[in-house]
C-alpha positions as CSV (number, residue, x, y, z in Angstrom):
1,M,-11.3,-2.6,29.4
2,H,-8.5,-0.7,28.4
3,R,-9.2,2.4,25.9
4,P,-6.3,3.8,24.1
5,H,-5.7,7.6,24.7
6,R,-6.5,9.8,21.8
7,P,-4.5,12.9,21.0
8,S,-7.2,15.2,22.3
9,E,-6.7,13.7,25.7
10,R,-3.0,15.1,25.7
11,I,-3.9,18.5,24.2
12,L,-3.1,21.4,26.5
13,R,-6.4,23.3,26.8
14,R,-7.0,26.2,24.3
15,H,-8.0,29.4,26.0
16,P,-11.1,30.7,24.1
17,L,-9.4,34.3,23.9
18,H,-5.9,35.6,23.6
19,R,-6.2,37.6,26.6
20,R,-10.0,37.4,28.1
21,A,-11.2,40.2,30.7
22,G,-10.0,39.7,34.1
23,A,-6.7,38.0,33.2
24,V,-3.9,39.2,35.1
25,R,-0.8,40.3,33.0
26,M,2.4,38.8,34.2
27,A,5.9,40.6,34.6
28,A,7.9,39.3,31.5
29,A,11.8,38.9,30.8
30,V,12.5,38.9,27.0
31,G,14.3,36.1,25.4
32,A,17.4,35.7,23.6
33,C,15.8,37.0,20.0
34,A,15.6,40.5,19.5
35,G,12.2,42.0,18.1
36,L,9.9,39.6,20.1
37,A,9.4,41.7,23.5
38,L,6.0,42.9,21.8
39,V,2.9,40.4,21.4
40,V,3.1,41.2,17.7
41,V,4.5,38.4,15.6
42,P,7.5,39.2,13.1
43,A,6.3,39.3,9.5
44,V,8.1,35.9,8.8
45,A,7.9,34.8,5.1
46,G,6.1,31.3,4.8
47,P,7.6,28.4,2.8
48,S,7.1,28.3,-1.0
49,P,3.4,27.4,-1.7
50,Q,4.8,24.5,-4.0
51,R,5.7,22.1,-1.4
52,T,3.3,19.6,-2.8
53,V,3.5,18.8,-6.5
54,R,1.7,16.4,-8.6
55,I,3.5,14.0,-11.1
56,R,1.5,14.8,-14.3
57,V,1.8,16.0,-17.9
58,T,1.8,19.8,-17.8
59,S,0.3,20.4,-21.4
60,K,-2.4,17.8,-21.8
61,G,-4.6,18.2,-18.7
62,E,-5.5,15.4,-16.1
63,P,-4.0,12.2,-16.0
64,N,-6.6,10.0,-17.5
65,G,-5.9,6.8,-15.4
66,S,-5.0,5.9,-11.7
67,S,-1.4,5.6,-10.4
68,A,0.1,3.5,-7.7
69,S,3.2,2.3,-5.9
70,P,5.4,5.2,-5.8
71,R,9.0,4.6,-4.9
72,M,11.5,7.4,-4.6
73,S,15.0,7.2,-5.0
74,G,17.4,7.8,-1.9
75,D,18.4,11.3,-3.1
76,G,14.6,12.2,-3.5
77,R,15.2,13.1,-7.2
78,Y,13.4,9.9,-9.0
79,V,10.3,8.5,-8.3
80,A,9.0,5.1,-10.1
81,F,5.4,4.5,-10.3
82,A,2.9,2.5,-11.8
83,T,-0.2,3.9,-13.8
84,A,-2.9,3.2,-16.1
85,A,-2.7,6.8,-17.6
86,T,-1.9,7.0,-21.2
87,N,-1.2,10.8,-21.4
88,L,1.6,11.3,-19.1
89,G,4.2,11.9,-21.9
90,R,4.2,10.4,-25.6
91,P,1.1,8.6,-26.4
92,D,1.0,5.3,-24.3
93,P,1.1,2.6,-27.2
94,N,-0.6,0.1,-25.3
95,G,-3.8,2.1,-24.0
96,H,-5.0,1.9,-20.5
97,V,-2.8,-1.4,-19.6
98,E,-0.9,-0.7,-16.5
99,D,2.8,0.7,-17.2
100,V,5.7,1.6,-15.3
101,Y,7.2,5.1,-15.3
102,L,10.2,7.0,-13.9
103,Y,9.8,10.8,-13.1
104,D,12.8,12.9,-12.7
105,D,11.7,15.7,-10.3
106,K,14.8,18.1,-11.4
107,S,13.9,18.2,-15.0
108,A,10.1,17.2,-14.8
109,A,10.8,14.4,-17.5
110,I,8.7,11.4,-17.4
111,I,10.0,8.1,-18.8
112,L,8.0,5.1,-19.8
113,L,10.1,2.1,-18.7
114,S,7.8,-0.9,-19.4
115,S,8.3,-0.9,-23.3
116,P,9.9,-3.3,-25.6
117,P,12.6,-1.9,-28.0
118,G,11.6,0.0,-30.9
119,G,8.8,1.9,-28.6
120,S,5.8,-0.6,-29.2
121,G,3.6,-0.9,-26.2
122,A,4.0,-4.0,-23.7
123,D,1.4,-6.6,-24.3
124,G,0.6,-7.1,-20.7
125,P,0.5,-4.9,-17.4
126,S,3.4,-4.0,-15.6
127,S,3.5,-2.9,-11.6
128,D,5.2,-2.9,-8.3
129,P,8.3,-1.0,-9.3
130,A,11.5,-0.8,-6.9
131,I,14.3,1.7,-7.4
132,S,18.0,2.1,-6.7
133,G,19.4,4.8,-4.4
134,D,20.4,7.0,-7.2
135,G,17.6,6.2,-9.7
136,S,19.7,4.6,-12.1
137,V,17.9,1.1,-11.9
138,V,14.4,0.3,-11.8
139,A,12.9,-3.3,-11.1
140,F,9.4,-4.3,-11.7
141,S,6.9,-7.0,-12.4
142,S,5.1,-7.6,-15.5
143,R,2.9,-10.0,-17.4
144,A,4.2,-8.7,-20.7
145,T,5.7,-11.1,-23.3
146,N,7.3,-8.7,-25.5
147,L,9.7,-6.8,-23.2
148,V,12.7,-8.8,-24.1
149,P,13.4,-11.4,-26.8
150,R,13.7,-14.3,-24.5
151,A,10.9,-13.9,-22.2
152,N,9.4,-17.4,-21.7
153,N,6.2,-16.8,-19.8
154,V,3.7,-18.1,-22.3
155,V,1.7,-21.1,-21.5
156,P,-0.8,-22.1,-24.4
157,G,-4.4,-21.4,-22.8
158,A,-3.3,-19.8,-19.6
159,T,-2.6,-16.2,-18.6
160,P,1.2,-15.4,-19.1
161,H,2.8,-15.6,-15.6
162,A,4.6,-12.6,-14.1
163,D,8.3,-12.0,-14.5
164,V,10.8,-9.6,-13.0
165,F,12.6,-7.0,-15.3
166,A,15.1,-4.4,-14.5
167,W,15.6,-1.0,-16.4
168,S,19.1,0.7,-16.3
169,R,19.8,4.0,-17.5
170,D,22.8,2.7,-19.1
171,G,21.8,-0.8,-20.2
172,G,18.2,-0.7,-21.0
173,L,15.8,-3.5,-20.1
174,Q,16.7,-6.9,-19.2
175,Q,14.8,-9.9,-17.5
176,V,15.7,-10.6,-13.8
177,S,13.7,-13.8,-13.3
178,L,16.4,-16.0,-14.8
179,S,18.4,-18.9,-13.4
180,S,22.2,-18.8,-13.4
181,T,22.1,-20.8,-16.9
182,Q,19.8,-17.9,-18.0
183,V,16.9,-19.9,-18.3
184,P,13.7,-17.8,-17.9
185,A,11.6,-18.8,-14.8
186,D,8.7,-21.0,-15.4
187,G,6.6,-19.7,-12.5
188,D,5.3,-16.3,-11.3
189,S,8.0,-14.0,-10.2
190,S,7.2,-10.9,-8.5
191,E,7.8,-8.4,-5.5
192,P,11.4,-6.9,-6.6
193,D,13.5,-4.8,-4.6
194,V,16.8,-3.2,-5.4
195,S,20.0,-2.6,-3.7
196,G,21.3,0.9,-3.3
197,D,23.7,0.6,-6.2
198,G,21.4,-1.1,-8.4
199,H,23.6,-4.5,-8.8
200,R,21.3,-6.7,-6.9
201,V,17.7,-7.4,-7.2
202,V,15.7,-9.5,-4.9
203,F,12.4,-11.0,-5.9
204,S,9.9,-14.0,-5.0
205,S,9.1,-16.7,-7.5
206,T,6.9,-19.8,-7.6
207,A,9.2,-21.2,-10.6
208,S,10.5,-24.7,-10.2
209,N,13.5,-24.3,-12.5
210,L,15.2,-21.8,-10.3
211,P,17.8,-22.8,-7.6
212,G,15.9,-24.9,-5.0
213,G,12.6,-24.6,-6.8
214,H,9.5,-26.4,-5.6
215,P,7.4,-28.5,-8.4
216,D,4.4,-27.7,-6.3
217,G,4.6,-24.1,-6.9
218,Q,5.9,-23.1,-3.3
219,R,6.8,-19.4,-3.3
220,D,10.6,-18.8,-2.6
221,V,13.0,-15.7,-2.4
222,Y,15.9,-15.2,-4.7
223,V,18.6,-12.6,-5.5
224,R,19.9,-11.8,-9.1
225,D,23.4,-10.1,-9.2
226,L,23.2,-8.1,-12.5
227,S,26.6,-7.9,-12.8
228,T,27.6,-11.4,-12.6
229,A,24.1,-12.9,-14.1
230,Q,24.1,-15.2,-11.2
231,T,20.5,-16.1,-9.2
232,L,20.9,-17.3,-5.6
233,L,18.4,-18.8,-3.4
234,V,17.9,-16.5,-0.2
235,S,15.1,-18.4,1.4
236,A,17.4,-21.5,2.2
237,T,18.3,-23.6,5.5
238,P,21.6,-23.6,7.2
239,D,22.6,-26.6,4.9
240,G,21.3,-25.0,1.5
241,P,18.1,-26.5,0.5
242,P,15.0,-24.3,0.4
243,G,12.7,-23.8,3.3
244,D,9.8,-26.0,4.3
245,G,7.1,-23.4,3.7
246,S,6.6,-20.4,1.5
247,S,8.8,-17.3,1.6
248,S,7.9,-13.8,0.1
249,A,8.0,-9.9,0.3
250,P,11.6,-9.5,0.3
251,A,13.6,-6.5,0.9
252,I,17.3,-6.0,0.4
253,S,19.8,-3.5,2.2
254,P,21.1,-0.5,0.4
255,D,24.6,-2.3,0.6
256,G,23.1,-5.4,-1.0
257,R,24.4,-7.7,1.8
258,Y,21.3,-8.3,3.7
259,V,17.6,-9.7,2.8
260,S,14.6,-9.6,5.0
261,F,11.3,-11.4,4.1
262,A,8.4,-13.0,5.5
263,T,8.2,-16.9,5.7
264,R,6.2,-19.8,6.8
265,A,9.2,-22.0,6.9
266,T,10.3,-23.5,10.1
267,N,13.7,-24.9,9.1
268,L,15.4,-21.7,8.1
269,V,16.7,-20.6,11.4
270,A,18.6,-23.1,13.6
271,G,16.5,-24.1,16.7
272,M,13.5,-22.2,15.4
273,T,10.4,-23.6,16.8
274,T,7.8,-20.9,16.2
275,H,5.0,-21.4,13.6
276,G,2.8,-19.1,11.5
277,T,4.4,-16.3,9.3
278,N,7.6,-14.7,10.6
279,V,9.9,-12.3,9.5
280,V,13.7,-13.3,9.1
281,I,17.0,-11.8,7.7
282,R,19.4,-13.3,5.8
283,D,22.9,-12.7,5.4
284,L,24.0,-13.2,1.9
285,E,27.7,-13.1,2.6
286,T,27.7,-15.6,5.8
287,G,24.7,-17.6,4.5
288,T,23.0,-17.3,7.8
289,T,19.4,-16.6,8.8
290,E,18.1,-14.8,11.8
291,L,14.5,-14.3,13.2
292,A,13.7,-10.6,13.2
293,S,10.3,-10.7,14.4
294,V,11.1,-10.7,17.9
295,S,10.9,-8.9,21.2
296,S,13.8,-7.3,22.9
297,P,14.6,-10.3,25.0
298,G,14.4,-12.5,21.8
299,T,11.0,-13.9,22.4
300,P,9.2,-14.8,19.0
301,Q,6.1,-12.9,18.3
302,A,2.8,-14.1,19.6
303,G,-0.7,-13.2,20.2
304,G,-3.0,-10.9,18.2
305,P,-4.5,-11.0,15.0
306,A,-2.7,-13.1,12.1
307,P,-1.7,-11.0,9.2
308,V,-4.0,-11.1,6.2
309,S,-1.2,-11.0,3.6
310,P,2.8,-11.8,4.0
311,P,4.0,-9.0,6.5
312,A,6.0,-6.4,4.8
313,S,9.5,-5.4,6.0
314,D,12.6,-3.5,5.0
315,V,16.3,-3.6,6.1
316,S,18.7,-0.6,6.8
317,A,22.2,-0.4,5.5
318,G,24.4,-2.9,7.2
319,G,21.6,-5.0,8.2
320,R,21.4,-3.5,11.9
321,Y,17.7,-2.5,11.8
322,V,14.8,-4.4,10.4
323,V,11.2,-2.7,10.2
324,F,8.4,-5.2,9.8
325,E,4.5,-5.3,10.2
326,S,3.2,-7.6,12.8
327,G,-0.2,-8.1,14.9
328,A,1.8,-9.8,17.8
329,T,1.1,-8.3,21.3
330,N,4.0,-9.4,22.9
331,L,6.7,-7.5,21.0
332,V,6.6,-4.4,23.2
333,P,5.3,-3.6,26.7
334,G,1.8,-2.0,26.6
335,D,0.7,-3.3,23.2
336,T,-3.1,-3.5,23.7
337,N,-4.5,-2.1,20.6
338,R,-4.7,-5.7,18.8
339,K,-4.0,-3.9,15.5
340,T,-1.3,-4.4,13.0
341,D,1.7,-2.3,13.9
342,L,5.2,-1.6,12.7
343,F,8.3,-2.6,14.8
344,V,12.0,-1.9,14.4
345,R,14.6,-4.6,15.4
346,D,17.7,-3.5,16.3
347,R,20.0,-6.5,15.8
348,T,23.2,-4.9,17.5
349,A,21.5,-3.5,20.4
350,H,19.0,-6.5,20.9
351,R,16.1,-4.0,21.2
352,T,12.6,-3.8,19.5
353,V,10.6,-0.7,19.7
354,R,7.3,0.2,17.9
355,A,7.3,2.7,15.2
356,S,3.6,3.1,14.4
357,L,3.0,5.5,17.4
358,A,1.4,9.0,17.5
359,T,3.2,12.1,17.8
360,T,2.6,12.1,21.4
361,D,3.9,8.5,21.6
362,Q,0.3,6.8,22.2
363,Q,-0.3,3.6,20.2
364,A,-2.3,3.6,17.0
365,D,-6.2,3.0,17.0
366,G,-5.9,1.4,13.6
367,G,-3.8,-0.8,11.5
368,S,-0.3,0.3,10.0
369,F,1.2,-1.2,6.9
370,G,3.9,-0.8,4.1
371,P,6.9,0.4,6.2
372,S,10.2,1.5,4.6
373,I,13.3,2.5,6.6
374,S,16.1,4.9,5.8
375,P,19.6,3.7,5.4
376,D,20.9,4.8,8.8
377,G,17.7,3.6,10.5
378,R,16.6,6.7,11.5
379,Y,13.3,7.3,9.7
380,V,10.3,4.7,9.0
381,T,7.8,5.8,6.4
382,F,4.7,4.0,6.4
383,S,0.9,4.1,5.7
384,S,-1.8,3.8,8.4
385,A,-5.6,3.9,8.8
386,A,-5.2,4.8,12.6
387,P,-7.0,8.2,13.1
388,N,-5.0,9.3,16.1
389,L,-1.4,9.5,14.9
390,T,-1.4,13.4,14.4
391,P,-3.6,16.3,15.0
392,G,-6.4,17.0,12.4
393,Q,-5.4,14.1,10.1
394,P,-8.4,13.1,7.6
395,R,-10.0,9.8,7.7
396,G,-8.8,6.8,5.8
397,A,-5.3,5.8,5.1
398,N,-2.6,8.3,5.5
399,A,1.0,8.6,4.6
400,F,3.4,9.2,7.8
401,V,7.0,9.7,8.7
402,R,8.3,8.4,12.1
403,D,11.6,9.9,13.4
404,L,13.1,7.3,15.7
405,V,15.6,9.7,17.4
406,R,13.3,12.4,18.0
407,H,10.5,10.2,18.5
408,T,8.1,12.5,16.4
409,T,5.3,11.4,13.8
410,V,4.5,13.7,10.9
411,L,1.6,13.5,8.4
412,A,3.0,13.5,4.7
413,D,0.0,13.6,2.6
414,A,-0.9,17.3,3.0
415,S,-1.7,20.1,0.4
416,S,0.6,22.7,-0.9
417,A,-0.9,25.3,1.6
418,G,-0.4,22.6,4.5
419,R,-3.9,21.2,4.7
420,P,-4.9,17.5,5.2
421,R,-6.3,16.0,2.2
422,S,-10.0,16.1,1.4
423,G,-12.3,15.4,-1.8
424,E,-11.2,11.7,-2.4
425,Q,-13.3,9.5,-4.4
426,S,-15.2,7.0,-2.0
427,G,-13.2,3.9,-1.8
428,S,-10.0,5.2,-3.3
429,V,-6.8,4.0,-1.9
430,S,-4.6,6.7,-0.3
431,G,-1.3,6.7,1.8
432,Q,0.9,4.4,-0.1
433,A,4.3,6.2,0.4
434,S,7.9,6.1,0.1
435,S,10.5,8.8,1.2
436,A,13.9,10.1,0.5
437,D,16.9,8.6,2.6
438,D,16.9,11.8,4.8
439,G,12.9,11.8,5.4
440,S,12.9,15.4,4.0
441,Q,10.4,14.3,1.2
442,V,7.8,11.7,0.4
443,A,5.9,10.4,-2.6
444,F,2.4,9.2,-1.9
445,V,-0.8,8.4,-3.8
446,S,-3.9,10.0,-3.3
447,S,-7.2,10.7,-5.4
448,A,-7.9,14.0,-3.2
449,R,-8.7,17.0,-5.3
450,N,-7.2,19.8,-2.8
451,L,-3.6,18.8,-2.6
452,V,-2.7,21.1,-5.6
453,A,-4.4,23.8,-7.7
454,G,-6.2,22.8,-10.8
455,K,-6.8,19.1,-9.9
456,R,-10.3,18.3,-11.0
457,S,-10.5,14.6,-11.5
458,R,-10.7,11.9,-8.6
459,V,-8.5,9.4,-10.1
460,A,-5.5,8.6,-7.7
461,D,-2.2,10.5,-8.6
462,V,1.2,10.5,-7.2
463,F,2.2,13.4,-5.2
464,L,5.6,14.6,-4.1
465,R,5.5,16.4,-0.6
466,R,8.5,18.4,0.8
467,L,8.5,18.1,4.7
468,I,10.9,20.9,4.9
469,P,11.6,23.7,5.9
470,P,9.8,23.2,9.3
471,P,7.2,25.8,9.8
472,I,8.0,28.8,12.1
473,A,5.9,29.8,15.3
474,V,6.5,31.8,18.4
475,A,5.3,32.5,21.7
476,A,4.2,35.8,23.3
477,S,6.8,37.2,25.6
478,T,3.9,37.9,28.0
479,A,1.5,35.6,29.6
480,G,-2.2,35.7,31.0
481,L,-3.5,34.0,34.2
482,S,-6.9,32.7,34.3
483,R,-8.1,31.2,37.5
484,G,-4.8,30.4,38.9
485,H,-3.8,28.7,35.2
486,V,-0.7,30.4,33.3
487,V,-1.9,31.3,29.7
488,I,0.7,31.3,26.9
489,S,0.0,32.2,23.5
490,F,1.7,30.8,20.3
491,F,1.5,32.9,16.9
492,S,2.8,32.1,13.4
493,A,2.7,34.0,10.3
494,D,3.7,30.8,8.5
495,R,0.5,29.1,6.7
496,Q,2.0,25.7,7.1
497,A,2.1,26.0,10.8
498,G,-0.2,23.8,12.9
499,P,-0.4,22.6,16.3
500,L,3.0,22.5,18.2
501,L,4.5,19.7,20.0
502,C,4.8,20.5,23.5
503,R,6.3,19.1,26.9
504,L,5.7,20.8,30.4
505,D,8.7,19.8,32.7
506,H,8.9,16.0,32.3
507,T,5.4,15.1,31.8
508,A,4.2,13.3,28.8
509,R,4.2,15.4,25.5
510,A,1.4,16.9,24.3
511,V,-0.2,18.9,21.5
512,C,-0.4,22.7,21.8
513,P,-2.7,24.5,19.5
514,L,-1.9,27.8,18.1
515,G,-3.4,30.7,19.9
516,A,-3.8,31.0,23.8
517,V,-2.9,27.6,25.7
518,V,-4.0,27.2,29.3
519,L,-1.4,25.2,31.2
520,P,-2.2,23.0,34.2
521,L,-1.9,24.4,37.7
522,L,1.7,24.8,38.5
523,S,3.1,24.4,41.9
524,P,5.4,27.2,43.3
525,G,9.0,26.9,41.9
526,K,10.5,26.6,38.3
527,H,9.0,25.1,35.3
528,V,9.9,24.6,31.7
529,L,7.4,24.6,28.6
530,T,9.3,23.3,25.4
531,A,7.3,23.7,22.2
532,Y,8.3,22.6,18.6
533,A,6.5,24.1,15.6
534,G,4.8,21.6,13.2
535,G,2.0,21.2,11.1
536,P,0.3,18.9,8.6
537,G,2.8,17.7,5.9
538,S,5.7,19.4,7.8
539,A,8.5,18.2,10.1
540,Y,8.9,19.5,13.4
541,A,11.2,22.5,13.9
542,T,14.8,21.5,15.3
543,R,14.9,24.5,17.7
544,P,12.1,24.9,20.3
545,T,10.4,27.6,21.9
546,T,11.3,27.7,25.5
547,V,9.1,29.3,28.0
548,R,10.6,29.4,31.5
549,I,8.1,29.8,34.3
550,T,8.6,30.9,37.8
551,V,5.7,30.7,40.2
552,R,5.9,32.5,43.3
553,R,3.9,31.8,46.4
554,G,0.5,33.7,46.4
555,G,0.0,33.0,42.7
556,R,2.1,35.4,41.1
557,A,4.7,34.2,38.3
558,R,7.3,35.4,35.9
559,I,7.9,34.2,32.5
560,K,11.2,34.2,30.2
561,V,10.4,33.3,26.6
562,T,13.2,32.3,24.2
563,N,12.1,31.9,20.6
564,P,14.1,30.4,17.8
565,G,15.2,33.0,15.3
566,A,14.4,30.6,12.5
567,A,13.8,27.0,12.0
568,L,17.2,25.6,11.1
569,G,16.5,22.9,8.7
570,F,16.0,19.1,9.3
571,G,18.0,16.7,11.4
């Protein structure tokens, strides 16, 4: 039986002491950075301790209700979220009914969005926010009947159905779930997403009076152009009629041209024969739909566990990259974990890769979900219950950012001091995450009490974590020898630093802990160890420490260490 590797199997052995008795000191050549000839680490100032902040009111104590579904604007300044708390700003007029708020990280202002004109409270819950790239438009779903004058979601004797609304900084609140003739939808509408400029909102609906709507309550995907007040069917066949199966969980590209969504329809893509729930992408300009949940050769997904809910997806600017959830086992070689993974389809290169991988590129030991992708297709932010994606991560669902260019995965939900979260309420939901376009900061939900100073309650709060600057770590310019093994020591004065990401020659990447690290036995000749500083809640440094090792016959060796002068940002 195949057993997935765990990170501990790819950790270079840690020496119990920095230089234990009997170790042979090697000759050393000092690297390019002055001041590192000694074993002593320079006094490097660590990053600001406030790299994790909580969205909360500063003058009225703890939030008195749980929060969920944070969505960060592309520039990282704004976060839209849902909460049942009533004390995040001015007194919430509808009590503990869930509302949608907008947080400005620059001014620390919090604005209630799900409120009717005049400031009275919404008479139903609001949730599931989505935000434009600059934070000027926020869409959300609500069962309130009084947000706008024409909301028509009341059926006598029944619970009001959900509608989609959009708040804009310039235009206030308007209903999105309308037909092109401005008739309110007569069924549940939800799952909104917003284009980068805020002009287009996609959503799903069971309404029968929207374009192509089904009288039997089949869910379809729609796009509303807020500038033209037109609503179009997205889950349509090549000839225009709606699909023969339900469609949901839409996401729109930042440029507003492409929409990815989950569907059980079999007639949306010409020649499509696959069944079950698939992820497709629709070009709104050409009216064509393409199957996205395929392998590199274009084979439809197959095998593995069936999804328990419609698979989530997201699409980059220009529609080139689509990230999606799938439990299929045939999308990439070596997928043997039989878990829900995240995959990225490059529609230009016709290539599919897995994004839910450990920082050492091993496959996840648990399910991953909730992906989003940056406009350039480089960063995938997601949540996962896998326990083996990064060193030292806590149990339960965590938030991660995967850099598809550097092939690194970092833990996002860490404390201000760079420690993994702890002290959650039993059974609470953690890990829901959203990031800025450049992957430099992440918004996430957690009930942990150690993330910021002074948090006493165990309700789920929204936090912002800045992943940069990366931590700084250096290697000593002298090494030890223990039973024929070279011993390299890594140090850091940065309290955010943790294990480093290492590679010896051309072997698989491994994790090097701080302190003395025992390398494998080296053959005579030249070897190179590269080590990138990292840590919980931090990106990996862009410049590595490089240790060049020359092993001579007879066991003697010489090293040359080049330490980066500083972490040079993110990219």
